[in-house]
VEXMAR-738855 format. One record per residue (C-alpha): residue in three letters; x, y, z. Coordinates in steps of 0.1 Angstrom, whole numbers, plus 5000, padded with zeros to 4 digits. Layout:
N
ALAXYZ/...
END
This chain:
491
UNK682031923801/UNK683131643777/UNK686631633763/UNK685531713728/UNK683632013740/UNK686632133760/UNK688932083730/UNK686532283708/UNK686432563733/UNK690232563735/UNK690432593698/UNK687932883696/UNK689733073724/UNK693033023707/UNK691733133673/UNK690633463689/UNK694333553694/UNK695533403661/UNK696533633632/UNK694633583599/UNK695833283581/UNK698033153610/UNK697832853632/UNK696432893668/UNK698832883697/UNK699332543714/UNK697032463742/UNK698332473778/UNK699532143793/UNK697431953818/UNK698831723844/UNK700231413826/UNK698231093830/UNK699930803848/UNK698730523824/UNK699730433789/UNK697530623765/UNK695330473739/UNK694330673709/UNK690530673706/UNK689030433681/UNK686530543655/UNK683030403657/UNK682230183628/UNK678930333617/UNK676630173592/UNK677930393564/UNK681530303571/UNK680529933575/UNK678829913541/UNK681730113524/UNK684229873540/UNK682229573530/UNK681929693494/UNK685729753491/UNK686429403506/UNK683929243482/UNK685329423452/UNK688929313460/UNK687728963467/UNK685828953434/UNK688929083416/UNK691028813432/UNK688728533423/UNK688428663387/UNK692228683383/UNK692928343398/UNK690228183376/UNK691428363344/UNK695128293350/UNK694427933360/UNK692327873329/UNK694828033305/UNK698127913320/UNK697227583336/UNK698027473372/UNK701727403367/UNK702527723348/UNK700427923372/UNK702427783402/UNK705727853385/UNK704628213376/UNK703428283412/UNK706628163428/UNK708828363404/UNK706628673405/UNK706428683443/UNK710228663448/UNK711029043442/UNK707829163461/UNK709329173496/UNK712329363484/UNK710229623466/UNK707829653495/UNK710729703519/UNK712129983498/UNK708830183500/UNK708430113537/UNK711930233542/UNK710730573530/UNK708030583557/UNK710130543588/UNK709230863606/UNK705430823606/UNK704530473594/UNK701130433577/UNK698530203591/UNK699029843580/UNK695429813568/UNK695830093543/UNK699129943530/UNK697429613525/UNK694429783509/UNK696629953483/UNK698629643475/UNK695529423471/UNK693829693450/UNK696629703426/UNK697029323425/UNK693429233420/UNK691029513412/UNK693429713389/UNK694629403371/UNK691129263366/UNK689729583351/UNK692829643330/UNK692829293316/UNK689129323305/UNK689729663289/UNK692929563272/UNK691529243257/UNK688429433245/UNK690529703229/UNK692829443213/UNK689829263198/UNK688429593185/UNK691729693169/UNK691729353152/UNK688229403139/UNK689329733124/UNK692329573107/UNK694829743130/UNK697629573148/UNK696729463183/UNK700129593195/UNK698529943195/UNK696729833227/UNK700029853246/UNK700530213235/UNK697130373232/UNK695030183258/UNK697130003284/UNK699030303298/UNK695730493304/UNK693630223319/UNK696430073340/UNK697630393355/UNK694030513362/UNK693030193379/UNK696330163399/UNK695730523412/UNK692030473421/UNK692930293453/UNK695130563467/UNK692730823454/UNK689930663475/UNK692230683505/UNK692831053498/UNK689131123495/UNK687930933526/UNK691130923548/UNK692831253539/UNK694031313574/UNK696130993571/UNK698231163544/UNK701331343556/UNK702531453521/UNK704331333491/UNK706031043510/UNK702630883517/UNK701630933481/UNK704730753469/UNK704230463494/UNK700530413487/UNK700830443449/UNK704030233450/UNK702429943468/UNK699529953444/UNK701929933415/UNK703929653431/UNK700729453435/UNK699829513398/UNK703329423386/UNK703229103406/UNK700128973390/UNK701229093355/UNK704528913360/UNK702628583368/UNK701228603333/UNK704628673316/UNK706628433337/UNK704128153338/UNK702528193303/UNK705128353279/UNK707928183298/UNK707227843313/UNK704127723294/UNK705427843260/UNK708827673265/UNK707327353277/UNK704927333247/UNK707827393223/UNK710827203237/UNK710027073272/UNK710427163308/UNK714127253305/UNK713427523279/UNK710527643300/UNK712827693330/UNK715427873308/UNK712728113295/UNK711528183330/UNK715028273341/UNK715528493310/UNK712228683315/UNK712928713352/UNK716328883345/UNK714929123319/UNK711529203333/UNK712229203370/UNK715929253376/UNK716429513349/UNK712929673345/UNK711229573378/UNK711029943388/UNK708930043358/UNK705430013372/UNK706330173406/UNK708130453387/UNK705130533365/UNK702630533393/UNK704930733416/UNK704231033394/UNK700531013405/UNK701730963441/UNK703531303439/UNK700431473427/UNK698231313453/UNK700831403480/UNK700831773469/UNK697131783470/UNK696931633505/UNK699031913520/UNK697532203501/UNK694632433511/UNK694132563476/UNK691132383459/UNK692732433425/UNK695932253436/UNK693831973452/UNK692231903418/UNK694931983393/UNK697931823411/UNK696531463410/UNK695431513374/UNK698831643364/UNK700531353382/UNK698231093366/UNK698731233331/UNK702531233336/UNK702330873347/UNK700230783316/UNK702630953293/UNK705730793309/UNK704030453307/UNK703030503271/UNK706530613261/UNK707930293278/UNK705530073259/UNK706230263226/UNK709930183226/UNK709729813219/UNK707029873193/UNK709230123175/UNK712129883177/UNK710129603162/UNK708629833134/UNK712029973124/UNK714229673130/UNK716429883153/UNK716629713188/UNK718929983200/UNK715930213203/UNK714930033235/UNK718430073249/UNK718630443240/UNK715230513256/UNK716130313287/UNK719430483293/UNK718430833280/UNK714930863295/UNK714030603321/UNK717330583340/UNK717530963347/UNK713930983357/UNK714430683380/UNK717430833398/UNK715731163400/UNK712731003417/UNK715030813441/UNK716731143450/UNK713431303456/UNK712231013478/UNK715431033499/UNK715031403504/UNK711331363513/UNK712331093538/UNK714131343559/UNK711531613554/UNK709331473582/UNK712331483606/UNK713131843596/UNK709431923600/UNK709431833637/UNK712332083643/UNK710332353625/UNK706932313641/UNK707432153676/UNK709232453691/UNK705732603695/UNK705032333720/UNK708432393737/UNK707532753744/UNK704132633757/UNK705732393781/UNK704832053765/UNK708331963753/UNK711932063760/UNK714532163733/UNK716531843736/UNK713431633729/UNK712731833697/UNK716331793686/UNK716231423693/UNK713331383668/UNK715131553639/UNK716831243624/UNK716530863625/UNK719930843641/UNK718931063670/UNK715630873674/UNK717630543676/UNK719930703703/UNK716830813722/UNK715430453722/UNK718730313733/UNK718730563762/UNK715130473771/UNK716030103772/UNK719030173795/UNK716930363821/UNK713530203817/UNK713929863800/UNK711629733773/UNK708729943786/UNK710830253781/UNK711630153745/UNK707930103737/UNK707030433754/UNK709830603734/UNK708530463702/UNK705030573709/UNK706230913720/UNK708230963688/UNK705230853666/UNK702831083685/UNK705331373683/UNK705631323645/UNK701931313641/UNK701631633662/UNK704231803640/UNK702231713609/UNK699031823625/UNK700632163634/UNK701932203599/UNK698432143586/UNK697132413609/UNK699732653595/UNK698832563559/UNK695132613566/UNK694132253555/UNK690932253576/UNK688332453557/UNK685232353576/UNK684532423613/UNK683932043619/UNK687431973606/UNK688932243628/UNK687132103659/UNK688431753650/UNK691931893646/UNK691632053681/UNK690531723696/UNK693331533679/UNK695931783690/UNK694731743726/UNK694831363723/UNK698331363709/UNK699631603736/UNK698031383763/UNK699631083747/UNK703031243746/UNK702731343783/UNK701830993793/UNK704630833773/UNK707131073789/UNK706130953823/UNK707830613816/UNK711330753813/UNK711431113826/UNK713431153858/UNK714830793859/UNK718330863846/UNK720630883877/UNK723431033855/UNK721331333846/UNK720731633869/UNK717331693882/UNK715831963860/UNK712632143853/UNK711732313820/UNK709432613823/UNK709032693786/UNK711932943786/UNK714832803805/UNK716032503827/UNK716032503865/UNK718632253875/UNK719732103908/UNK723231983909/UNK724831703931/UNK726331963954/UNK722932093962/UNK723232413942/UNK720332533920/UNK720332773891/UNK718432863859/UNK720132773827/UNK719032883792/UNK718632623765/UNK721832573744/UNK721932683708/UNK722132323696/UNK720332093721/UNK721031733709/UNK720931533742/UNK717731323740/UNK717131333778/UNK713731483787/UNK713431673820/UNK710431743842/UNK707931993829/UNK706432273850/UNK703032183863/UNK700232383848/UNK699832723866/UNK696532883876/UNK694533013847/UNK695933333833/UNK693733643836/UNK692233783804/UNK694833943782/UNK697833783799/UNK699933663770/UNK698833423743/UNK696933113753/UNK699232823762/UNK702133033774/UNK703432953808/UNK704933283818/UNK707633303845/UNK708832963857/UNK709532843893/UNK712532973911/UNK713832633922/UNK713232273910/UNK711632003929/UNK712231623929/UNK710531453899/UNK708531223922/UNK707231503944/
END
C-alpha cells in the first residue's frame, strides 16, 4: 500500500469515530525514521508550468514598462536619484512585516511574488488607468485632481490586492490566517509605494529642482519630500492594503462560503475608502485654503487607525504560539509529543531557549533539527486547527490533509531523533501519552504525571507503537496503558 493510500485510509477510519463537525483524532505514531526528513515536492505539471510562466512574464512586462516610462519621463539622473532614495526605507518596512511572521515564516518565493506584483504589475496598471482618467476629466472640463480621489484609491487598492488574492485562490493552504494576509498585502503595498516614491522623489523632487534652480535645490527638495512622504507618511500604503489583508486572512480560515466571499470584499472596500479619505484631505486643504485640515485628518483619523492596526498585528503575532498550546495536546495524548514540548512552542522566548538547549547537547545539527521541528509543529497546529474549523469541503482536500498530517508527524519524529536522550543532565524518561516513566540516577523507577505548567523544553523518549488495537478499543491514535518501566533511549 502506498503512503497516500495508507494516509487516506487512516483518515477514513478516524472520521468514523469523529463527532459531526469535529476534527478526527490524531493518527497513531509509527517508529521514527533515522534520517532528516524532506517534505515532498510538488510535481510541476504543465498547467502549473504555464500559470507560473504567465505570472513571471506579466511581472517582467510590468517591470520593463515601468523602467521605460520612468526613464523617459524623469531622465537617467533623476531616475537614479529617485531609485536610491526610494529603496532606502524598503528593508526597514519589509523587516517589520517579516517580524510578524516569525512562528511560521512564509515561503520566500511567495513573498517575492507579492512584492514584485505590487512594484511592477500594480503600478503599471494603476499608472495607465490614472493617466487615462486624468485626461478624461480634463476633456470634461473637470480638475484632474479628482483622479486622486475618485479613481486612484479604487484601481490602486484593487491591483495591489490582486497578487495576494491569486495566492489565496491557488495556494490557500499556505495561508495560516490574518497574519499571512497582513504580510502578503503589506509586501505588495511596499513594492507599490517604492515605485511610486521613485516618481515623487526623482521627478517632483530632484528633476523639478534642477530645472528651476540647479542641483542643490534638487537635493533639498528630495530631502524634503523624503521626510514628508516616507518618514512621516511612509506607512500609508501598507496601512490601506492591510485592511484587505485582514479580510483575506479571515476568509482563509473560514469554512463558511459567505465569509470567504464577503470578508475580502469588505476589506477591499475599507481599504479603498481609507485611501480615498487620505487623498481627499490635501484636496480639501487646497480648495479651502486651510492646510490644518491635513493635520487634523492625520492626527484624528490615520494615527488612531495606524496604532490600532499595530496592536492587532502584535496580538496576531502571538496567536500562532497560543494556537500550538490549544491544538497540539491532541498529539500529546496520542503519544507523538510530550507536554514540555508543547509548552516550549508557546512563545518565541521559549522557542529560543529550546534552540539554545539543542545547540548545547547536539551542536549545530541539533539547532537545525530544532528549527525544523518547531516549524513542522507550527504547521501541524495550523493543520489541526483547520480540521476543527472544517476548512476542507471536498474529499480530495481531506485526503490531502491526511497525507500532510502524516508527513508532518513523520518529520517531527525524525527531527526529535537528533536531540532526544542526549542530555546527560536530564533523567531517562518515557512518555506514554498519559504520564512519564522516569529512571533516576539511584536506579529507582517510577511513573510521574505531567506537571500543571510544563515549561522545560526537554523532550523525552516516546513509547514505541503498540500492537494494533482490537475493534472498539478506544479512539484511534490512543496508546492506552504505558509501560511499567522505562528503557534506555538507545535500546
